[in-house]
N, C-alpha and C positions, 0 to 999 in steps of 0.2 A: 503495501500501499504505500503510495507517494505520501511525503511530510506533510502535514494539513498547512503550511504555509505557502504550499507552494499551491495557484492558482489552477483552474480549469481554462482562464480564458484565455485569449491568442496572446502572445509577446506584443505586438506589433496592433495595432488601431486595424479592422474591417477597413474604413477608407484607405489605409494606406497601403494595404493588400491589393485590395480594387487598381488603385494606381500603380500597382508594383505589376498584376496583372496586364493592364496596357503596355509598361514599358517590355514586356518581355513578348507580347506581341511587336512592340516596334522591331525588335533583336529579330526575331524569325522573317519579318517583311524585309526588314533591311540585307538579309543574306538570300533572301529569295528572290529578289529583283538582280541578284548579281548571279544569280546561278549558280550558289554557292549551296550544295544540299545537304538535308540533313541526317543523322546516322545517329543510331545507338549501339554503343558497347557497355560488354559486363560491366558488374561495382565488382565482382569479387572474381580473383584470378592466383593463379597458381605460383606469380612473380609479382615483383614489386619494387618497386624504387630502392638503387642504394647507395641512393647521396644522403651521405651522415649528417643532414642538417634536418632532412625529412623522417617522423616518424610516424610509422603507417599503423593501422588497424588489423589484424589476424583472427581467425577463426577454424573452427572446425569444421570440416563436410564429412559426414556420416554414413553412405548410401553405396552404393553397386558402384563396385571398383576399387571404394575404400572403407570397405565394413572395419578397416583399423584406422582410420581417419584419415584424417586429406585437409593438411593446412591450405586452408584460402585468407589471401589477400585484400582488405576493401583498397578499392584504387587510391591513390593520390593526384590520382590524373589518367583522362582516358587515352595519353597520349602514345602508348603502347598497341594497344589494340587497333587506333584510327590509322597507325605509321601501317600494320598490317594490311589495311582495306587502301590505302594509299599504291602498297605494291601490286597489289591485286588489280589495282585499274580504276579507282572510283572519283578520281579526278577530284576536285575542289570538293573540301565535305568540312560542316561545323557539329558541335553536338553542344547540345546544353544538358546539362545531368550532374549528381551529387557525386562531391569527392570528399574524402574522411582523412580529415590529418591528426594526427594523436596531440595535437600542441594546447597550448592554452587557451581558455574561453575569456573574453572581453569587450572590451569594448569596437576592438575591430576584429575581433575571431570567434568561431564557431567550430566545433571541433567538424561536423557536418554543416557544408557549404554547396551553393550553386556554383558550379563553373560553366563558363561559357570557352569551348575551343575550336579555333578553328585550323585546317591550311589551303595552303595556295599552292599549286605548283605554278613553276616558271616566275614564282616574286623571290624577290631575296628579302633580307630583312629590313630594308629601307621603302618596301613597297610595300610590306605589311604594317610599317609604323604610320604607313598615310592612310590603310583603309580601317584601320584602328580606331586613327585620329579622325576620322571621319563619321565612323560611329562613337566615338563619345562626344561630340559637337553634338550630335545626333538626341544622343540620352541625355545628355547632361547642361547642354544651349553653351558650351564652352567655347572661348577662342579658339583657334586653331594654336596645336601643341608647341611647345619651343622643343628642338632637337639638341643635343651634347654629348659629347664622347665623357665615358669614365675617365678618361685621362686626363681632360682637358677639365673637368669639372674638381675633380679631386686637387689638381694643380692649384686651380683656383681658390680652394677654400682650405685644403690640408695644409699648399704650399709644399709637398711632396708628389713627384713623380710617378705613381703606384706598377709602373711598370719593370722602374727599374732601382728604385730606393731599396737598400738594406734595409733588414727586420730593426738593426740598433735604430734606426731612422723611426721606424716605425711605430717601434718599443718610447722612443725618449718625446714622439708626437701625442702615443695614447696615455702616455703622465701627464701630459701636461690639460688635458683633458679629464682626468683624475682617476684614471684609471694604471695608476702605475702598478698594484701588487698585479692585478692579472698580467699589464703588459711584460712583468719580471720574469715571471714564469712561461712565457706564449712562444713557441718556436715554432709555430704556422704561421707565414706571412697571411695568410687566406685571413684568419679568424681574426688579425689585427687590422687587416683589410675591410672588411668588413662591421668591424665597431670603428673603425674612425670614418669610414662612410657611411652609416647610420647616425652617429652622434654629429660629426662636422657638416656631411652633405646636403640630406633628406631636411634638415628644416631648415636649408636655404633654398630649395628648388620648387616649381611647382605650385606656389602658392597661390598665384594670378591664375595663371592660365597652367594647364597640363603640362609637363613636361617630359620627352624622352631621356634618357642616357642609354647610351649604346656602347658596342667593342668592349666589354667586360671585359677581365683579366681571363687569359685562356683556362687558367685553373679552379673559374666557378663559371663554369661553363660545357659542363659535360655533355650537354647532347646537340652543341653549335658547331659549326663548320669553324677555322683559325681566319683571321683575317690573313688574306695572301699577301699584303701587303705590309704587315705587322704581327708572324705569327703568336709574338706574346700576348697577343686580343685576339677576343672569338667573336663571331656573329652575334651579341646576344641582346636584347634590350629590356628596359625594365622601362614600366613607364608612372610615372607618382603626380600627385594632385591631391595641394590640403595634407600631407601628413601621411597619406595611402598609399602605398604602393597598390596597385590595379592590373598587373598586369606583368607576364614575363613570357620575350620571345624569342625565339631564333632564326637563324639560315641553318636549316635542320643538317645534321650530319647525318652521312649516309655512306659510310664506309664501313662494312662491318666489322673488321679486324680493329679497324681504330676503337670502333662503340665500346668492341668488346673488353678492348686495355684498359678505354675509361672507368667500365663498370668495375673492372678489377682493383683500379687503383683505389677509387672507393671504396671496395670492401676492403682495402691492407690499410684505408685512414679507421673505416669502425673498428678492427682488429686496434690499434693503437691506444683508441680513445677506450677501448674496453667494453663496444660496443657489439651487438649481435652481426653479421653478415646476414646480408641478404642473399637471396636465391637470384642468378641473372636470366635475364626472359630469355629461352632459345628462339621460341617464335618470333621475336622480336628480330635476334641477330639472323635467322634465318629468310626475314621479309627482306630485310638492308640486304643479306646476299643476293636475294632472287630481284632483287632493284627496286627505288623507291624511287619515284620522280624529283629532281629539283626543286626545293620546296621550302618555304618558308611556313610556319607555326608560332601562334601564339595560346596562350591560355590568359582568362581575366576571369577575376573575381565578381560576378554579380552581383552577389546580394553590399557589396564596397561599393559596386558601381550605380546603383539605385538607391543608397544612402546617400551616396552624393548629389544624384537627382532629385531627390525627395526633401531635400535640406536636414536629415535626421542625423543626430549628434552620436547614436551608437546601432552596431550591425543588428543588436536584436530589434532593433525599430523596424526594421522591415524583414524581419520575420516572423513565423505565421507560430510558432515556436523552437524556444532555441535550448541549449542545454541542457538550462537551469529548468525548463518547463518541458520538457519534452515528455 
């Protein structure tokens, strides 16, 4: 029985939920007019992401062929299954689905959330940034987004080149922001880069209009192609607006061998951090070996996007029932 303090009523108001439904219809119409068709893929899968920063949920399936139990994972993103469709010849596709991440819940997070993900054969990450910008302008009535490289914006606000600076310099910069104890014991450059980006860069960008940051360090983009002009960076972008990360996109890596090596590197990091290694998805690798078209893909947190569009202060304000009321 649920605690008596938990209300049966929806977390969001009925008025907001009706407006959310209208926005959802507008998203679907946006893609229909562009010839991008909607697909559905499983929420449960035999594999999951290896990224050490993402923690998923798992369950046990007991049934035909699995009498002793088979571990299945609730998907953090529909990406792997959608790439299998791309390899099968789907063409441009999108999906609106529930995704699950075992993270904190709060103002901007819910462990079960609605994700929009789409893939565009023939697009690179700049083409996809443009299409995403058009969608955000439609849904949130924003001005066209700014665009700046990760290297440029990091140098502007941290005064260090993130692609070439030494670990000692990152530690010193983190200490100046009050993270000296953490920095002294940290040996992973990416942890310090992410800390500095979160503290010193994100609050300064995307306040008046959305801001794309592109070409992240290669070590932070396991699913993206490298920048051919500077392999220290990968063709990944994120979209920020009013202190929220709204989207994460890639010019998609399509080399099966390289993708497998990156997944294995993720698991090495997991092992070094005392985390459980995750099974690498063999069917994704087979799809990449079969060949996917050169394409770009992006995942968008729709709850956050709708929260901004409807001028709400918390993600729970646009959910019928958040995790505390589910």
